[in-house]
C-alpha positions in Angstrom: 0.0 -0.1 0.1 1.4 3.3 -0.9 1.3 5.6 2.3 2.6 9.0 2.0 3.3 10.3 5.4 3.8 14.0 5.9 5.1 14.7 9.5 6.1 18.3 10.3 8.7 18.4 12.9 9.4 21.6 14.9 12.9 22.1 13.5 11.7 21.7 9.8 8.8 24.0 10.1 11.0 26.7 11.8 13.8 26.2 9.2 11.3 26.6 6.4 9.5 29.6 7.6 13.2 31.4 8.8 14.1 31.0 5.1 11.1 32.8 4.0 10.9 35.6 6.5 14.4 36.0 7.8 16.7 34.7 10.5 15.4 37.3 12.9 12.0 35.8 13.2 11.3 32.9 15.4 7.9 31.3 14.4 5.8 28.9 16.2 5.9 25.6 14.6 2.9 23.2 13.7 2.2 20.8 16.5 -0.2 18.4 14.7 0.5 15.9 11.7 -1.3 15.0 8.4 -0.9 11.4 7.2 -2.2 10.7 3.6 -3.5 7.3 2.3 -3.7 7.7 -1.5 -5.0 4.0 -1.7 -8.3 4.1 0.5 -10.2 2.9 -2.5 -11.5 3.4 -6.1 -15.3 4.2 -6.7 -17.5 2.3 -9.0 -16.7 5.1 -11.6 -13.0 4.3 -11.5 -12.0 7.4 -9.3 -9.3 7.1 -6.7 -10.3 8.2 -3.1 -7.7 9.3 -0.5 -8.1 9.3 3.2 -6.3 12.0 5.4 -5.7 11.5 9.0 -5.2 14.7 11.0 -3.8 14.6 14.6 -3.2 17.3 16.9 -0.7 17.8 19.9 -2.9 16.0 22.3 -3.5 13.0 20.2 -6.9 13.6 19.1 -7.4 12.0 15.7 -9.7 12.8 12.8 -10.1 11.0 9.7 -11.6 12.3 6.2 -12.0 10.6 2.9 -12.2 12.6 -0.4 -15.4 10.7 -1.2 -18.1 13.1 0.1 -15.5 14.8 2.3 -16.7 12.1 4.8 -15.3 12.3 8.4 -15.0 8.7 9.1 -13.6 8.5 12.3 -13.0 11.1 15.4 -10.9 9.7 18.3 -10.9 11.5 21.7 -10.3 10.8 25.2 -12.6 10.0 28.0 -11.9 11.4 31.4 -9.6 8.7 32.2 -7.6 9.4 29.0 -8.9 6.3 27.0 -9.3 7.1 23.4 -12.5 5.9 21.4 -14.1 6.8 18.1 -17.2 8.9 18.6 -18.7 9.0 15.2 -20.7 6.2 13.1 -19.4 5.2 9.9 -18.0 2.4 7.8 -14.4 0.9 7.3 -14.6 0.6 3.5 -15.4 2.7 0.5 -18.0 0.2 -0.9 -20.4 0.8 2.1 -20.2 4.4 1.7 -21.1 4.2 -1.9 -23.9 1.6 -1.5 -25.2 1.8 2.0 -24.5 5.3 3.5 -27.3 7.1 5.4 -25.0 10.3 5.0 -22.6 9.3 7.8 -20.1 12.1 8.3 -20.5 13.7 4.7 -20.7 17.0 3.2 -24.4 17.4 2.3 -25.3 19.8 -0.5 -26.2 21.5 -2.8 -29.0 21.8 -0.5 -28.8 20.2 2.8 -32.2 18.7 4.3 -35.6 18.5 2.5 -37.3 20.5 -0.3 -41.0 19.7 -0.6 -41.6 17.7 -3.8 -38.4 18.9 -5.2 -39.8 22.1 -6.4 -39.0 25.6 -6.0 -39.3 28.8 -8.1 -36.3 31.1 -9.0 -35.1 33.1 -11.8 -38.8 33.3 -12.9 -38.5 29.3 -13.5 -40.0 26.6 -11.5 -37.3 24.1 -11.0 -38.0 20.3 -10.5 -35.3 18.5 -8.8 -34.8 14.8 -8.4 -37.0 13.0 -5.9 -34.8 10.8 -3.7 -36.7 10.7 -0.6 -40.3 10.3 -1.7 -42.2 12.7 -2.0 -39.3 15.0 -1.5 -35.6 15.9 -2.5 -33.1 15.3 0.2 -29.6 16.5 0.8 -28.8 17.4 -2.7 -30.3 14.5 -4.8 -29.3 11.3 -5.9 -25.8 12.3 -6.5 -25.3 15.1 -4.2 -22.1 16.6 -2.7 -22.1 13.5 -0.5 -21.3 11.3 -3.4 -18.7 13.4 -5.2 -15.0 13.0 -5.0 -13.5 16.1 -3.7 -10.2 17.6 -4.6 -7.7 18.4 -1.9 -6.5 21.8 -3.1 -4.4 22.7 0.2 -3.0 21.1 3.2 -3.2 23.4 6.1 -0.2 23.5 8.5 -0.5 26.1 11.2 1.1 26.6 14.6 -2.0 25.2 16.5 -4.0 23.5 13.8 -3.7 21.2 10.7 -6.3 20.6 8.2 -7.4 20.2 4.4 -9.2 22.2 2.1 -11.6 20.3 -0.2 -13.0 21.4 -3.5 -15.7 20.6 -5.9 -17.1 22.5 -8.8 -20.9 21.8 -9.1 -21.8 22.4 -12.8 -24.9 24.2 -13.9 -27.7 21.7 -14.0 -26.0 19.4 -11.4 -28.9 17.5 -10.0 -31.1 19.9 -11.9 -30.0 23.0 -9.7 -29.5 26.3 -11.6 -26.1 27.8 -11.8 -22.4 26.6 -11.5 -21.4 26.7 -7.9 -17.5 26.7 -7.0 -17.4 25.1 -3.6 -14.8 24.8 -1.0 -14.9 23.2 2.5 -11.9 23.6 4.9 -11.5 21.1 7.8 -9.2 22.3 10.6 -8.2 20.2 13.8 -6.9 22.5 16.4 -5.0 21.8 19.6 -8.0 22.8 21.4 -9.7 19.6 20.3 -11.9 21.4 17.9 -13.0 20.5 14.3 -13.6 23.8 12.6 -15.5 23.7 9.3 -15.5 26.7 7.1 -17.7 26.5 4.0 -17.5 28.8 1.0 -19.4 28.6 -2.3 -19.3 31.0 -5.3 -22.1 31.5 -7.8 -20.1 31.7 -11.0 -23.2 32.7 -13.0 -23.6 36.4 -14.3 -27.4 36.2 -14.4 -28.7 33.1 -12.9 -29.4 32.8 -9.0 -29.2 29.5 -7.2 -29.9 28.1 -3.7 -27.3 26.7 -1.3 -27.3 25.1 2.1 -24.3 23.1 3.2 -23.6 21.1 6.4 -21.8 18.1 7.8 -23.8 15.2 8.6 -21.9 13.4 11.4 -23.6 10.9 13.7 -22.3 11.1 17.2 -22.4 8.7 20.2 -19.9 9.9 22.9 -19.7 6.5 24.6 -18.1 5.3 21.5 -19.2 4.2 17.9 -21.2 0.7 18.1 -21.3 0.8 21.9 -25.1 1.3 22.5 -27.7 4.0 22.1 -27.5 7.7 22.8 -30.8 8.0 24.8 -29.1 8.8 28.1 -26.8 11.6 26.4 -27.8 15.1 28.0 -28.6 17.6 25.4 -28.9 21.4 25.4 -30.1 23.3 22.3 -29.9 27.1 22.3 -33.4 27.8 20.8 -36.6 29.1 21.9 -38.6 28.1 18.9 -38.4 25.2 16.4 -40.0 24.6 12.9 -43.0 21.9 13.1 -43.1 19.5 10.2 -46.0 18.0 8.3 -46.4 14.3 7.9 -43.7 14.2 5.1 -41.1 15.9 7.5 -41.5 19.3 5.6 -41.9 22.4 7.9 -45.3 23.7 7.7 -44.0 27.2 7.8 -44.8 28.0 11.5 -42.1 29.1 13.9 -43.5 27.6 17.1 -42.3 28.0 20.6 -40.4 24.9 22.5 -42.0 25.9 25.8 -44.3 23.3 27.3 -43.4 20.9 24.4 -40.9 17.8 24.3 -38.8 20.1 22.0 -37.7 22.1 24.9 -34.0 21.7 25.2 -33.0 25.1 26.7 -32.1 23.2 29.9 -30.1 20.2 29.6 -32.0 17.0 29.7 -31.6 13.3 28.6 -32.6 12.6 25.0 -34.8 9.8 26.5 -36.9 12.3 28.1 -39.8 13.0 25.6 -38.4 10.5 22.9 -41.3 8.2 23.2 -43.9 11.0 23.6 -47.2 10.9 22.0 -46.8 14.5 20.9 -47.9 14.6 17.3 -44.6 16.2 16.1 -42.6 13.4 17.8 -44.8 10.8 16.4 -44.2 12.3 12.7 -40.5 11.9 13.1 -40.5 8.9 15.1 -38.4 10.8 17.5 -36.6 14.0 16.8 -36.0 14.9 13.0 -36.6 18.7 13.3 -35.1 22.1 12.9 -34.6 24.3 15.9 -34.5 28.1 15.3 -31.2 29.2 17.0 -31.6 32.1 19.5 -30.3 35.2 17.8 -31.3 38.8 17.7 -32.4 38.4 14.1 -31.9 36.1 11.0 -29.4 38.5 9.8 -27.1 37.9 12.6 -24.3 35.7 11.5 -22.1 35.6 14.7 -20.6 32.5 16.0 -22.6 31.1 18.9 -22.9 28.0 20.6 -25.8 26.1 19.2 -25.8 22.9 21.2 -24.1 20.9 23.7 -24.2 17.1 24.4 -22.9 15.4 27.4 -22.2 11.6 28.1 -22.0 11.2 31.9 -20.0 7.9 32.1 -17.2 8.9 29.8 -17.3 12.5 30.6 -17.1 13.6 27.0 -18.7 16.8 25.9 -19.6 17.9 22.4 -20.2 21.7 21.8 -21.5 22.8 18.5 -20.9 26.3 17.5 -22.1 27.9 14.3 -22.8 31.1 12.1 -26.0 29.5 11.0 -29.5 30.4 11.7 -30.6 26.8 12.6 -29.7 23.2 13.7 -31.4 20.0 12.8 -31.4 17.4 15.7 -31.8 14.1 14.4 -32.1 11.3 16.9 -31.1 8.3 14.6 -34.7 7.1 14.2 -34.3 5.4 11.1 -31.3 3.2 11.9 -32.6 -0.3 11.9 -30.1 -2.8 12.7 -29.2 -3.5 9.0 -25.9 -1.4 8.8 -22.7 -2.7 10.3 -20.3 0.1 11.0 -16.5 0.5 11.8 -16.6 -1.7 14.8 -18.6 -4.5 12.8 -21.7 -3.9 15.1 -25.2 -3.4 14.1 -26.4 0.1 14.2 -29.9 0.0 15.8 -32.3 2.9 16.3 -30.9 5.6 18.2 -27.3 4.4 18.2 -26.2 7.9 16.9 -27.5 11.3 16.7 -26.6 14.3 14.2 -26.5 17.8 14.9 -26.7 19.4 11.6 -26.2 23.2 11.6 -28.0 24.7 8.6 -30.6 27.2 7.1 -34.2 25.8 7.4 -35.5 22.9 5.5 -37.6 23.8 2.5 -36.5 27.3 2.9 -37.1 28.4 -0.9 -40.6 27.8 -0.5 -41.1 29.7 2.7 -40.8 33.4 2.5 -40.6 33.9 6.5 -37.5 31.7 6.7 -33.9 33.0 6.2 -33.1 33.0 2.5 -30.8 30.4 0.9 -30.9 32.2 -2.6 -27.1 33.2 -3.7 -27.3 35.7 -6.4 -25.0 35.9 -9.5 -21.4 36.4 -8.6 -22.2 36.4 -4.8 -20.3 34.1 -2.3 -21.8 31.9 0.6 -19.7 31.6 3.8 -20.6 29.8 6.8 -18.7 28.3 9.8 -19.5 25.5 12.3 -17.2 24.2 15.2 -17.3 20.8 16.9 -15.4 21.2 20.4 -14.6 18.0 22.1 -14.1 18.2 25.9 -14.0 16.0 29.0 -15.7 17.0 32.4 -15.6 15.2 35.7 -18.8 13.4 36.9 -19.7 16.1 39.4 -18.8 19.2 37.1 -21.7 20.5 35.1 -20.9 20.6 31.5 -23.0 23.9 31.0 
C-alpha cells in the first residue's frame, strides 16, 4: 500500500519559515500531523479516493476521505484518558457508496428536504430529483456527499492542521441552476476542535441559485457501536422550532418550544420525551426537526454555541458552534440494525445522533424563513465548529 506520510517536526517548520521571513523571526511550529493514504479505495466510476488523518498535539485524531468529504472517524479521550471513536461510519469505501445514510458527509447543494423537489427562482419553477419520496433530500441522487472532492491545500498552522476540499458543481448538477464553486476547509486545532469553513461562489452572471451546506456526522460519545444515545444529555440554544407536516417538511410555522418535548433550553436526557405521543414526535419517530437558534435576528451571523451534548460515564462533551440560523437534531430514528459500522457492530435505532447546522429545511418555499438564495457572482460563507471536551462526573458541562 502506498502511504505518503507528511510529518512536520518543529525544526523543519522553523527552518522553512525562517528561510522565508528572515533569521530574526522565531515562528511557532505546527504541533499536529497529516498522514495521507492515497489508496483508500476506488469508486465504482473508477475514481481514486484518498484518506487524510489529522492528529493534534493531544493525540486527538480525525480521519477524512475525499469521497463526500466524509469524516469517517473522530478519536478523543474520555475522562480517564482512554481514546475512542465517537462517530458512526464504515471501514470501507464500498459501504459508503452503497449503504451510507449520510454518515459524516458534506451534504449539498441543499442540505435537508425540499418539498416535492420544487422551488421557483429566476422566474422558473425548478423540479429536482425525488430521492426521499415525495421530497428531494440532501442535494439529490448524486449530491455533494457522493462526489470525490479535490484536496487543494494542506493546512499547517502553529495550532492547527487541516485540508481544503474543492468541488465545482456545474450548472444543472442534480437539476440545480447555476455553476457553484465550492470549498470546505477542515481544521483540527490543539483545543480539540474540528472547525469547518464553507465557501461557495455562484459563477453565473445572471442566474441565482440556492445553497445550504452542512456536515452530517452521527455522534455517540460513549463510542461508536457501543449502545444507544438515549442517556446523552442535550442542550439546544433555541426558543423556537419549525414543526413538520407528515412528510417531514416544515409547515411554515415557527413555534415556541416551551411546554413541548422540544424544549432543550435546559439540559435533559434525550430519552425524556423521545417516546412521547406529541404529534410532532410521532411524525419524526423521535426527533428529526429544525430548531431556530436564539439570535437577535435572522441577519445575525455571529459565531454562537448552538448545542451541547454530554455523556456522563465517559465525561465526553460535544459543543456545536455555528454562524447558521438553525440546527437539525436527528435522533437516529431510522437506523434499523441492517447496517454494520466501523466496529462491525449493528447500528440500531438511536445508536447515533446528528446535530446539523443549517438554514431551515424547504426555505426556498417559505418567505418567512432565512433566505438560501445566492445571487449571480455572490459568495456563501458559513462556519461550524465541533468542540470536544471532558468533564468530571461532578462538574456540570454547561
